[in-house]
C-alpha positions as CSV (number, residue, x, y, z in Angstrom):
1,M,116.3,92.0,142.0
2,K,120.1,91.7,140.4
3,F,119.8,88.4,141.5
4,Q,117.1,87.9,139.2
5,V,118.5,89.7,136.5
6,S,121.3,87.5,136.7
7,L,119.6,84.3,136.5
8,H,117.6,85.5,133.8
9,E,121.0,86.6,131.5
10,S,122.4,83.2,132.8
11,K,119.5,81.4,131.3
12,N,120.1,83.6,127.8
13,T,123.3,82.9,127.8
14,V,122.9,79.0,128.4
15,V,120.1,79.2,125.4
16,K,122.7,80.7,123.2
17,L,125.4,78.6,123.6
18,M,122.9,75.4,122.9
19,P,123.6,74.3,119.3
20,S,120.3,74.7,117.1
21,L,119.8,70.6,116.6
22,T,119.7,70.5,120.3
23,F,117.4,73.3,120.8
24,A,114.9,71.7,118.2
25,K,114.8,68.5,119.6
26,R,114.2,69.7,123.3
27,Y,111.3,71.9,121.9
28,F,109.9,68.9,120.1
29,R,110.0,66.6,122.9
30,K,108.3,69.5,125.4
31,N,105.5,70.7,122.8
32,Y,104.7,67.6,120.8
33,G,106.0,64.5,122.9
34,Y,108.1,62.9,120.3
35,N,111.8,62.9,119.0
36,F,112.8,65.3,116.2
37,D,114.2,63.3,113.4
38,E,116.2,64.9,111.4
39,K,117.7,62.3,109.8
40,N,114.3,60.9,108.2
41,P,112.1,63.9,108.9
42,K,108.4,63.1,107.7
43,T,105.7,65.4,109.2
44,F,104.9,68.8,108.3
45,N,106.4,70.2,111.6
46,E,109.7,68.3,111.3
47,K,110.4,69.1,107.8
48,L,109.4,73.3,108.9
49,W,112.2,72.9,111.4
50,W,114.5,70.8,109.1
51,L,114.4,74.1,106.9
52,H,114.6,76.3,109.8
53,I,118.0,75.2,111.2
54,F,119.3,73.9,107.7
55,N,118.4,76.1,104.8
56,R,120.7,79.0,104.2
57,D,118.9,80.8,101.4
58,P,120.1,84.5,101.7
59,L,116.7,85.6,99.8
60,T,114.9,83.8,103.0
61,T,116.4,86.8,104.9
62,I,115.8,89.4,102.4
63,C,112.2,88.7,102.3
64,T,111.5,88.2,106.6
65,D,113.3,91.6,106.8
66,K,110.0,93.6,106.7
67,V,111.6,96.6,105.1
68,L,113.4,94.7,102.6
69,A,110.7,92.6,101.9
70,R,109.2,95.3,99.9
71,E,112.3,95.6,97.5
72,Y,111.4,92.2,96.4
73,V,108.0,92.4,96.2
74,K,108.6,95.1,93.8
75,S,111.3,93.1,91.9
76,C,108.4,91.0,91.5
77,G,106.2,93.6,89.7
78,L,104.1,94.0,92.4
79,E,104.7,97.3,93.8
80,H,101.0,98.0,93.7
81,I,100.0,95.8,96.3
82,L,102.3,97.5,98.9
83,N,101.1,99.5,101.8
84,E,102.0,102.9,102.0
85,V,105.3,103.5,104.3
86,Y,105.4,107.1,106.0
87,A,109.4,106.8,107.3
88,V,112.0,104.0,108.0
89,Y,113.9,104.9,110.9
90,N,117.5,103.4,111.8
91,H,116.8,104.2,115.6
92,P,113.7,105.0,117.8
93,K,115.2,108.6,118.7
94,D,115.0,109.2,115.1
95,I,111.2,109.3,115.1
96,T,109.6,112.9,114.7
97,L,105.7,112.8,115.3
98,E,105.4,116.1,113.8
99,E,106.2,114.7,110.2
100,L,103.6,111.8,110.6
101,P,99.8,111.3,110.5
102,N,97.9,111.3,113.2
103,E,97.3,107.2,113.0
104,F,100.1,105.2,111.8
105,F,101.6,102.0,112.7
106,L,105.1,101.2,114.1
107,K,106.6,97.8,112.9
108,C,110.1,96.3,113.8
109,N,111.6,95.0,110.9
110,H,113.5,92.2,112.6
111,L,110.9,90.6,114.9
112,S,107.9,88.7,115.2
113,N,105.3,90.7,117.0
114,G,107.4,94.1,117.3
115,N,104.1,96.2,116.3
116,I,102.8,99.4,118.2
117,W,99.5,101.2,116.9
118,C,99.7,104.9,117.2
119,K,95.5,106.2,117.0
120,N,95.9,109.7,118.0
121,K,99.2,111.6,118.1
122,E,98.1,113.6,120.9
123,E,97.5,110.5,123.5
124,F,100.6,108.8,121.9
125,P,103.2,108.2,124.9
126,I,106.0,108.9,122.5
127,K,109.0,108.3,125.1
128,E,107.3,105.1,126.6
129,V,107.0,104.0,123.0
130,K,110.6,104.9,122.1
131,D,112.1,103.4,125.2
132,K,110.1,100.1,124.3
133,L,111.0,100.3,120.9
134,S,115.0,100.7,122.0
135,L,114.4,97.1,123.7
136,F,113.1,95.7,120.7
137,M,116.0,96.8,118.5
138,K,118.2,94.8,120.9
139,K,116.7,91.6,120.4
140,N,117.5,89.0,117.6
141,Y,114.7,86.7,116.9
142,Y,117.0,83.9,116.0
143,W,117.5,83.3,119.6
144,N,113.9,82.8,120.0
145,S,113.6,80.7,117.6
146,R,116.6,79.3,115.8
147,E,115.1,80.4,111.9
148,W,118.2,81.3,110.5
149,N,116.7,83.9,108.3
150,Y,116.1,86.3,111.0
151,K,119.7,86.0,112.2
152,N,121.7,88.5,110.0
153,I,118.6,91.1,109.9
154,V,119.8,94.7,110.6
155,P,117.1,96.1,112.7
156,K,115.0,99.3,111.3
157,I,111.4,100.8,112.4
158,M,108.9,101.1,109.9
159,C,106.0,103.9,110.0
160,E,103.1,102.4,107.6
161,K,99.5,103.2,107.1
162,V,96.9,102.1,109.3
163,L,94.9,99.4,107.1
164,I,91.1,99.4,108.3
165,D,88.2,97.3,106.6
166,E,85.2,99.8,107.0
167,Q,83.1,97.6,105.0
168,S,84.0,94.1,107.4
169,K,82.1,93.8,110.5
170,I,84.7,91.6,111.9
171,G,87.7,94.1,111.5
172,L,90.7,93.1,109.0
173,V,91.0,89.9,107.4
174,D,94.3,87.9,107.0
175,Y,94.7,85.8,103.9
176,R,97.8,83.0,104.4
177,F,98.4,81.2,101.2
178,F,100.8,78.1,101.9
179,C,103.0,77.7,98.8
180,F,105.2,74.7,98.2
181,E,107.7,75.2,95.1
182,G,105.6,78.3,93.7
183,K,102.3,76.5,94.1
184,V,99.4,77.5,96.5
185,K,98.1,74.1,98.2
186,F,95.8,75.6,101.1
187,L,95.4,79.0,102.6
188,A,94.7,80.0,106.4
189,V,91.7,82.6,106.9
190,D,92.3,84.5,110.1
191,I,90.4,86.7,112.0
192,E,90.5,89.3,115.1
193,T,94.4,88.8,114.9
194,T,95.1,92.6,116.3
195,S,95.0,93.7,120.0
196,A,93.7,97.2,120.7
197,D,97.8,98.1,120.7
198,G,98.8,96.7,117.5
199,T,100.4,93.4,119.0
200,H,99.1,90.1,118.0
201,Y,96.0,89.2,119.7
202,A,96.2,85.7,121.4
203,G,92.5,84.9,120.8
204,A,92.6,85.1,117.0
205,K,90.6,82.5,115.1
206,R,91.4,80.6,112.1
207,N,90.0,78.4,109.3
208,I,91.7,76.3,106.3
209,Y,90.3,76.4,102.9
210,D,91.3,74.6,99.5
211,L,91.9,76.5,96.4
212,G,88.0,76.4,95.8
213,F,87.6,78.4,99.0
214,N,85.8,75.2,100.5
215,N,86.4,74.9,104.4
216,M,88.6,72.0,105.3
217,K,87.5,71.6,108.4
218,I,91.1,71.4,109.9
219,K,91.8,73.3,113.2
220,L,95.6,74.8,112.5
221,K,97.3,76.1,116.1
222,R,94.1,78.6,116.9
223,P,90.2,77.8,117.0
224,N,88.1,78.0,114.2
225,F,85.2,80.6,113.3
226,D,81.9,80.6,111.9
227,E,82.4,79.9,107.9
228,A,79.7,82.4,107.2
229,L,81.8,85.8,108.5
230,V,84.2,85.4,105.6
231,E,83.2,85.2,101.9
232,K,85.5,84.1,99.1
233,P,87.1,87.4,97.7
234,K,85.8,88.0,94.1
235,N,89.6,88.7,93.0
236,F,90.6,85.5,94.7
237,K,92.3,84.1,91.6
238,S,94.6,87.1,91.6
239,M,95.6,86.6,95.2
240,I,96.9,83.3,94.2
241,E,98.6,84.2,91.2
242,Y,100.3,86.7,93.4
243,A,101.3,84.2,95.8
244,E,102.8,81.9,93.9
245,K,104.7,84.9,91.9
246,L,106.0,85.5,95.5
247,S,106.7,82.4,96.3
248,N,108.5,80.8,93.1
249,P,111.9,80.8,94.3
250,F,111.2,78.7,97.7
251,V,110.9,75.4,98.5
252,A,107.9,76.2,101.2
253,C,106.7,79.4,102.8
254,R,103.4,81.4,103.6
255,V,102.5,84.6,101.6
256,D,99.8,86.9,103.7
257,F,97.6,89.3,102.0
258,Y,94.9,91.7,102.8
259,N,91.6,92.2,100.7
260,I,90.1,95.5,101.3
261,D,87.1,96.2,99.1
262,G,88.7,94.4,96.5
263,E,92.1,95.9,96.7
264,I,94.9,93.3,97.5
265,I,97.4,94.2,100.4
266,F,100.5,92.4,100.7
267,G,101.4,91.4,104.4
268,E,104.4,89.3,104.9
269,I,106.2,86.3,103.7
270,T,107.1,83.9,106.3
271,F,109.0,80.5,106.2
272,H,108.3,78.9,109.3
273,Q,104.9,79.6,110.3
274,G,104.4,80.3,113.7
275,G,107.5,77.5,114.7
276,A,105.3,74.5,114.0
277,H,101.8,73.4,114.5
278,D,99.0,71.4,115.9
279,I,97.1,70.1,113.5
280,T,93.6,68.3,113.8
281,P,93.3,65.8,112.1
282,Y,96.7,64.8,112.7
283,R,96.6,63.0,109.4
284,Y,97.7,66.3,107.6
285,Q,101.0,66.3,109.4
286,E,102.0,63.7,107.0
287,E,99.8,65.0,103.9
288,W,101.1,68.4,104.3
289,G,104.7,67.2,105.0
290,D,104.4,65.4,101.8
291,L,103.9,68.9,99.9
292,I,107.9,69.7,101.5
293,N,110.4,68.5,98.9
294,L,113.9,68.6,100.8
295,K,115.5,66.9,97.7
296,S,114.5,70.5,95.7
297,D,117.2,72.6,94.1
298,K,115.3,75.6,96.0
299,I,117.0,74.7,99.4
300,V,120.6,75.9,99.9
301,V,122.6,74.4,102.6
302,N,126.1,74.4,103.4
303,E,128.9,71.8,102.5
304,K,128.7,70.4,106.1
305,T,124.9,69.9,106.0
306,K,125.0,68.6,102.6
307,K,127.5,65.9,103.4
308,K,126.0,65.0,107.0
309,Y,122.4,64.5,105.7
310,K,123.0,63.4,101.6
311,N,120.3,60.6,102.3
312,V,117.8,63.5,102.9
313,L,118.8,66.2,100.3
314,E,119.8,63.9,97.4
315,K,117.6,62.6,94.6
């Protein structure tokens, strides 16, 4: 067992010592079968990874942090779309069940998929949960993905209200707006995204829609679902308006909402949408790649990157 742990730790050390560009190139070869051309990125995946590695906009860190993102949403005048938060903890030991409602959702601010759902306090294994959260608190998601915006987040635990759509036969629906320099160009609608314990469900389904809420018949990483299951929200225009307001400072991001009985609720802002995507038909790799303007003034890079990738960045 000690030998196995030693091998695991050694592997993690090697990964951490690996330059981010090398990490990205290996990822591309392994997952997509072609080389990542950082000097002339063209596809959606290439440009997302270019930003992933080189963009140093501090606002992306604030908006990735699930606690600080709420302050950003407030600063945009959209406090009314925030979910209710019961408490924010600096350490799992600070969690006191007596102060919380019977049902709640624990969420790590610095991870993807650091979620735990309490459905009944009397049956909630709090010691086991605190042990699990203690392990989560030691993780830095940056090393898993090299998404710079995760690197400097101070770990915290947020306890928030559980969202349930009692009118929906398919549970909570996620509306994910893909924005480019403050303009929504298309959206993903995801269903069946959450497992019984609150973690991400691997069998989630997704459709892609245009701004008229027409199904574009595109497969983006996840399998499609019957479009009859989800109707266009009545306040769809407001959702677009809010997404564009929140995405305005960024060259590319995704803004996620829920819409429960007409109430729009903020989910998150994400900048690399799962790292990269399998897109069918493939032509959208190039069409969506054209939507990401790497010569935009909204990108923040250091002097070394500015000099080395002058041809990518200069207008």
